[in-house]
Every structure is written in C-alpha cells, then in structure tokens.
N, C-alpha and C positions, 0 to 999 in steps of 0.2 A: 327509698331511702335519698336524701339532699343531694347526694353528689350527682345525683341523674339529672338535676334540674338543670344546669348550664353546662354544655358542650364545649371544649376547646377545638380550636378550628383545623384540628390536625387530620380528621378523617376526610378533608378535602385538599390535604396535602396543602394547604396555606401557610404553614410555619416555616419562616425563614431562620437556617440556622445562627444567621448573624443577628437576630432579634433575640434569639433565647439567650445566647452568650452574652450578647451585649447587654442586657438587662441582668444577667447572672452576675455579670463582673462586679457590679455595685457590693456585692457580697463580699467580693475580695477586696476591695475597698476597705472595707469594716476591720478586717483581721489587720491590716497593714496601719490602721489609725489615719488614714487618708478621708479627705472629703468625699462623697459619693460622687462618683462619676472622674475619679482620678485615673482610672483604666482608659476610660472612652475617651478623655481628653488625651492621655499619651497614645491612643490611638491614632488620632486626629493628626497631632505632631508628627510621629513615626509614618505615618502614611504621606503627608507633604515631604517631610525629609525623603522617604524613597522614590517619590516623584522627581523632587529636584536633582537627587542622584542618578538619575535613569536605570532605578532598578527594574530588571527584566519583568514582564507583566507576568512571566508562570511563576515569580518567585512572593508575588503581594498577597495571593491568597492566603499564603502560609503565615506571612507576616503580619496581615491583618488580624487574624485569629490568635496568632501569637500575643500580638500586642494587647487584645481584650482579656487573655486569661493568664497572662506573666506572671499573676502573684497567686496562683493555684497551690503552689506548693509553701506559702507561707502560713498556714496554719500550722504545719509540721514542726515548726522550731519556734513556736509561741509559748509553750510552756519551758523551753530552754531558755528563752531570752530572759522569761519573767524571773524563772529561779536564779540564773547566772548573775542577773544585776540586781535584784530585789526591787521591781520596778513593774510598772503597768506596761504591759509588752507592746501594746499599741502605741503609748504615749512613747515610749522608746524608741519605736520603729520609725514613727511619723518624725522625731524631731533628728533623727541619725541621717534622714536622707538629704538634710541640710548641712551634713557635717563632710569636710573632707577627710575620709579616713584614713589616705594616705598620710597625713600629717600627724606625727604623733601628739604634738602639742595642741591642737584642734580638737583630736579625739579626747585626749586627756581630760581636758576643760568639760568636753560635753560629759563624758562619765563622771566627773566629779561632782555634777550638777544633777545627775541622773539616778547613780547608785545608791539603793535603799533613800531614795529622797522622801523624809518625812520621818525618819528613825532616829533613834538617839545617837550622840556623838558616838559612844562606843559601838553601837550596833553600824553604823555607817563605816567605821574605821575598820571593824573586823571584815564587813563584805568588801571594801575595798581593797583589801590585803588578798581575800580569796580570788577576787577578779583580777587583780594583778599576777596571781601564780597563774593563773588557768585561763587567763583570757584570749592566749593564741590558740591553744588548742581547740577550747570552745567555739571561737571565733569560727574555724576553720569548718567545725561540727554543723554551726549555726546555717551557715552560708551552703555546706552540700546537703543538707536536709533540704532547705528552700529548694534549690535546683534541681535534684534529683526526683522530689515529690512533684514538683511542678511538671517537669518532662513526664512523668508517669500520668499524671492527670490529662494531660492533652493528648498522650497515647490512647486513654480510656472513652477521651471523648472523639476518638477516631480521625484526628487530625493530621496532618502531613508530617512525615518523620521531621520534615525542615523546621516545623513548629516547636516539635518537642524540643530540638536542636539548640534553638533560639532560646527557650526559656531556659536550657539547662545552662546556657551561657551569658546571660544577661548580666550577672556580677563580673565578669570579666573586665579585665583593662587592657586599652593597647599596649601600656609598658610590661604588661607581665604582672602587676601588682594586685590582680584581680582574684576572683574565686568562682569555682573551686578548684580549679587545674593550674590556674596561673599562665593560662594560656596567654599568646602575645602577637599583636598585629595582625596578620592575614589567617591566621592561625585560627582566630574567633570567628565562627560563622557570620557573613554579613549580618544576617537578619539578628542575631545576638547583639551586635552592635550596634545596631538601631534601636532594638529595645533599650539597652543601656543608656543611650543618648535620650530618648524620646522620655522614658520615665523621670529620670533626672531632670529635666529641662522643665517638665510638666510641675514636678514639685516647687521649682524655685519660681516659677512664672506665677502658681497660685500662692506662694507666699508673697511675693511684690509684683512683679510684672515683666512683661516679655524681654525687656530691656537687661533686666537684672539676672534672669534665666541665660539671655544670649551671651552675657560677660562671663557668667559663671561656665559656660562651653569653651569660650574661647580660651580661659584661663587654665582649662583642663584640656585643651586639644595636645594630643600627643602622648598625655599621660594617661588621663580614662579615656579618653574618646579618640575613635579615629578622626585625624584632620581633615581628609576628605567628606566624612560624613558633617563635620562640622561647619565646614565651607557650605554643604548644601542646607543645613539650618539657616545660617547667617543671609543667606538669598533670599529668603523671605523675612528676615527680621524686622524689616520695616512695612509688612504687610498688616497695616492696622487692621481692615477687616477680618483678617484670619484670626486675629489674636481676640479681638473685641467678641467675636462671635462665639471664640473658644471659652472664653473667661465668662461671658454675660448669659449662654443660654440656660435656662433651665432645666432641659432635657439633653445633655452631652449624649445619651445614647441613640437619641433620634438624629442629630448631628451625624453619628457615626454610622448609622444605618445607610447613608448617601454614599460612603467612602469604600462600600464592600465591593471589591474588584467584579466589574460585569463581567468578566471573562469565565469567571467560577462561582455563580450564585448555588450555593446548598440547599435542601430543603431537609426540614427534620421531621422524619415520619414517626410512628409510634414508639417503634423500637429504637430509634436516635433519642427521641425524649426520654425513653427508660435509660440510656446510656449515661445522659446528661445528668438526671436525676440520681445515679448509683454514683458517678463522679464526685458530684457534690457531696454527697452523703460522704465519702471518704474524707473530704477537704475538711466537713464539719466534725467529724470524730477523732481526725489528726488534731482538733485544738487540744486537747487533754489527755494524758494518758489514761483517765479514768473513763474515757467514752470511746474507746478503740472501735466498738461494734455497734454502738447506741441505736444509732438511726435504722442499720439494718436489721436490728434486733426487732426493734420496734415497728417496721416495715412488714416484718415476716409474723411477729403478733396478730398486728391489725388485719393483714390478710386471713391466718388462721382464725381468727373470730368471726370475722365476715363470712367466709366460708362455711362455718358453723351454723350462721344465721341464714344460710341460702342466697346469698348473693351471687349475681352472675359476674363472669369473667371482665367486663367494664368496670364493674364498682370495685373488684379486686384489683385490678390494676390502677385505679385511680387512686384508692388508698394506700397502696404500696408507694406510689409517688408521694402522696402525702406524710407517709410516715418516714420516707428517705430524706424529706427536705424540712422536717415540722422543726427542725431544731438550727435553721441557718441562720436565724437571727442572734444564736449565740455566738457566731463570730465576731459581734460586735461586744464582747463581754469580755474582762481583762482575764487573763489567768492567774492573777493574783486573786482573784476571786473563784475562779472556777475551780482551782487546785488547793484553795485553802484548807486545811485540815480543821481548823479551828470555827467556831459559831460566827455567822456572816453577822456584820454590825448593821445599822439601819441603812446607813447608804450603799453599804455592798447588795444587802438584800433588795434594794431598790433599783439597782443595776440589772441583777437577775431577773426581775420580775418584767421589766421593759424589754426582755429578749423575745416574747411571740410577737410585740408589735412590729420589730424588725423582720419577725417571718413574714408577717402579712404584707409589710411593706416592698421587701424584696419580691416575694411571690405574686404580688400584683403586678409588677411592672412587665411581667411575662405572661402575654395572651395565653399560651398554652397550659399554664401554671394557674392562671388566673382562678379558675373556677374551685381551686385546692386552698387558694388563700386563707379562707375563713376557718375552713376546715384544721389545717394545718397551724395556723396560728392560736386556735381554742383548745390546744392539748394540754394546758393547766386550769381548764374551767371547771368548775363542780355544779352539779345539779342545783345547789341550795344556794348559789351566789358565794361562795366563800373562796372560789379560785381567782387566778389572774390570767391576764394583763386587763380584762375589760370587767370583772365580776358578773359573769353572764348567769342566767339562771337556766332551769329546764327548757321554758318556753324557746331559749331562745338555741338550744344546742341540738342541733340535728345528731341523727344516729353516726353517721361518719367521725363527728367530733367525740361524742361518747366514746367510740371504738378507739381513737386514737389517746385519750386520756387512761384510758383502762391499760393500754398497752405500753404507753410509755410509764405509767406508774411501776407496772410487773417489771419491765426490762430494767429500769433502775433499780429495783429493790433487788434485783437477781445480780445487779453487777457490783463489782468492787468499788467503793468510792473513797475520797480522802480521809474521811472521820470514821470509815466503817468496813468490815468485809461483806464480800457478797453473801446475801441470804439465799439458803436451801429453798426449794418454790412451794413446799407445803409451809414454810414459815411466812413467806410471802404471801400466799392465797389468804391465809388466817389474817394479816394484817391488812388486807384490802378488804376483806368481809366486814371489817368493821364500819367501814364508809359505806356499806351497800344497805338501803337504797337512795340514802337522802343525798350523799356526795357522787356516788358513781351509780349507774344505771344497772337494774338486778339482773335485765336479761342479757346484756353485753357482758357483765360478770360471768354469769352460769355458763356463756358461751365460750368465755377465756379459760374456765375450769375444764369445760368439755373438750377443748383443743388440748391443753396441757397434759390431759389424763388419756387421750384418743391411742 
C-alpha cells in the first residue's frame, strides 16, 4: 500500500510539538478569515510582550501554545455567525476584528455593511430587524461557543490548564465589557490578557503597519487591554527589525519555532500525534451542524475497510489519521455554502472543490503528517478522472486514496445534510454500487460491504 512508502519521523522521536501545532495553526487562520500565519504572528507578538512584561518563565510554555491554538474554538460558532448575520462567516469575522465592538455606532455601521450583503433591500431590512432583536443574546452565545470549545480543544491536545484558561478568557476586556463572563482587571488570567492584546495587534499591524496597531492599543489601554501590557508592547514599538521580520517572512511558523520556551520543549510521539488528529477532527466537524461526526466516521470506515483488506496496524493508524484530517481544508469554506439547503451556484461549487487543495497545503506543512497529505487530499478523486480537485485517474490513485474516497462517500450518504435526510445503509450501498468499478474501486467497495455486514 502506498501509505508505506514515506515514513513520518515520529518513530525516532524527532517531532517537536511546537512544529506540529505551529503548522496546524494555519488551518485555524482560515476559520477566522485571516491570512495564513495570523496565529503564528500573534504568537511572536505575544511572546515579545511576555518578555517585556517579565512574565515568569514557568508561564511562557502555556502562553506559547495558547497563542498558537487560540482560535481552536472558532469553527464552533461559524454556522451561527453565518445564520445570524446572513453573510460569509469568514468575511464577517475578518472585518469585525478591526472594529471597536464596544462602540455602538462603530459596530452599527459595520453591521449595516455586512448583514445580508448583496441581498434585496427587503431581505436586508428583514434580516437587520432580526439582528436588532436577537444580537445581544446571540452575540453572547457566539463568544461562549468559541471560548468554551477552544478551551476543550486545548485540553484534548493535553496542553497545560493555564493554556486552556487563557483561550477561554481571550475575549475578556480589562474594563469588564468583554466575553464570555465579563471578567475585569486582574480577574482575567494574565495569559488571556496577552492573547487578547496580541491577536488584536496582529490584525491591525497586518491591515496597515505596526504604528497603526500600537496606536489602537494605546486608545484601548484601560478599556480592552491591561495598561501594563500595553506599556510592554509599546516598549518595542520602534523595533523595526522585529516588525519587518514579522510582516515580511514567508513562513511565520519557522519564526515562531525559534520562540518555543527552551525550558519546556515537548516532543509529540505517536499517541500525541493521534490526539492532535482527533482534536483537529472535532474542530473540522464543528464547522457545520451537518458534519458533527463526519471525520471520525470516515476514519472508522477507512480503518474497517483496510482491516478487511488485511493491512497491518501501521497502515490502519495512518489511514485513521488521514481520515480524521481529510476535510481540514473545509475550514476555509464559508458556512453560507456548507449549510446551504439549495443547489450551489457555480461560484459556490468552485469554492467547495478547492477544499482538498487546502487540505494538502495544511498537512504538507507538518512533517509528521506530510506522508498522508496526498492521500487525504484525494478523497474526492475518482478512478475515471471525474473527481476533484485535480481530476486524477486510476493510475494516480493509490489504495489509500481509494479507501478514503469510498469511506467519505459512505459516511456522507449515511448522514443528514441540509438538502436531504440520512439514508439507510442498504440504500447507501445501492447508490455507491452504481459507480463501481469505473469511479470507485471494486475491491475496496467489496471490503466496505463486508465491514458493514460483519
């Protein structure tokens, strides 16, 4: 099986946890509509603030990982954001980070431009009225979903409790106007205060420059941000070399790798890599209410098929990871598309067809997962070349890819979707049989049938 061809370096204990998490953070940037590298650049800023503020060394490891994984809960509220505001959740999230949400007039102007953008005047007016009635309650729910889920994912990744606490409190404001609990001042964990400052500064610096970002921090000192941390930030405002490297480097993850606290370097063994794949599968599946267990389901089916075909434990483990992570590229697709109950238009369909390419791009950044990238990204390819995103044909598709394709189709047909109910398994197999052997591998399909009827 082609999955044997390239081995990840984990067996020799060469995989640094920071390397894996740093690369995987690029997937979280997509959920928030941020340019890839946002979390890594936020990490660089946050760690520099921590240094300037003389944060104790024993807290810096938790801060480091919390900065990289800070947006792990953002997929959980994507569907709610798209539904509430009638817009692309990623576009909305990207823009709102440049808004002072504590200023009603500023937030109101932003909503006027975003809610049901492109819709008819009547449709926009109706949606705006709905937002006006429900925004306070729904906004609280949106923040709580993000913060609670992010903390849960951090725990799944076996990070320190302080990291989970920082992620849960990153949207709190110094004056108590933040979310989800309205904490104020020193009641907000210091790591959460650094996260909130670092991510906002990064967004403003990326939108314009460091001076623009620091001016924003000054204006929000004492309201959004801890004044002492703002002073720490301003101590390196004029460090042109720092800001230039931050904005000009093509690979922020490489920059961030140098910032890992030397006192507590962590290695990711096989079990930890499994935990990372499982945690990110929950992030992926939280993106839409219609994919609550899709990644785990595909992984289980792929393992079942491969076991029927007689593959060993290493192949089963690699296929499981590929199944858990195959849809990571969907984090870059708007929920206006993923949750749409009607037929997709050509532009929307094109966006969906791009997601396997994003999967390949993300997994290729992680040496431990790089051998699985092509397999995972080929889960919509067909033997006759009619699939996507590359239109590969039989000679290009190893057995691992064929297994994932069959597992993905089976799980998708077995689950409820916005445009139809779940189908019974006999109906699923009958539909799939119509594509055997010209689109789907006959041997793999027979193994699926045997696994399901075992």
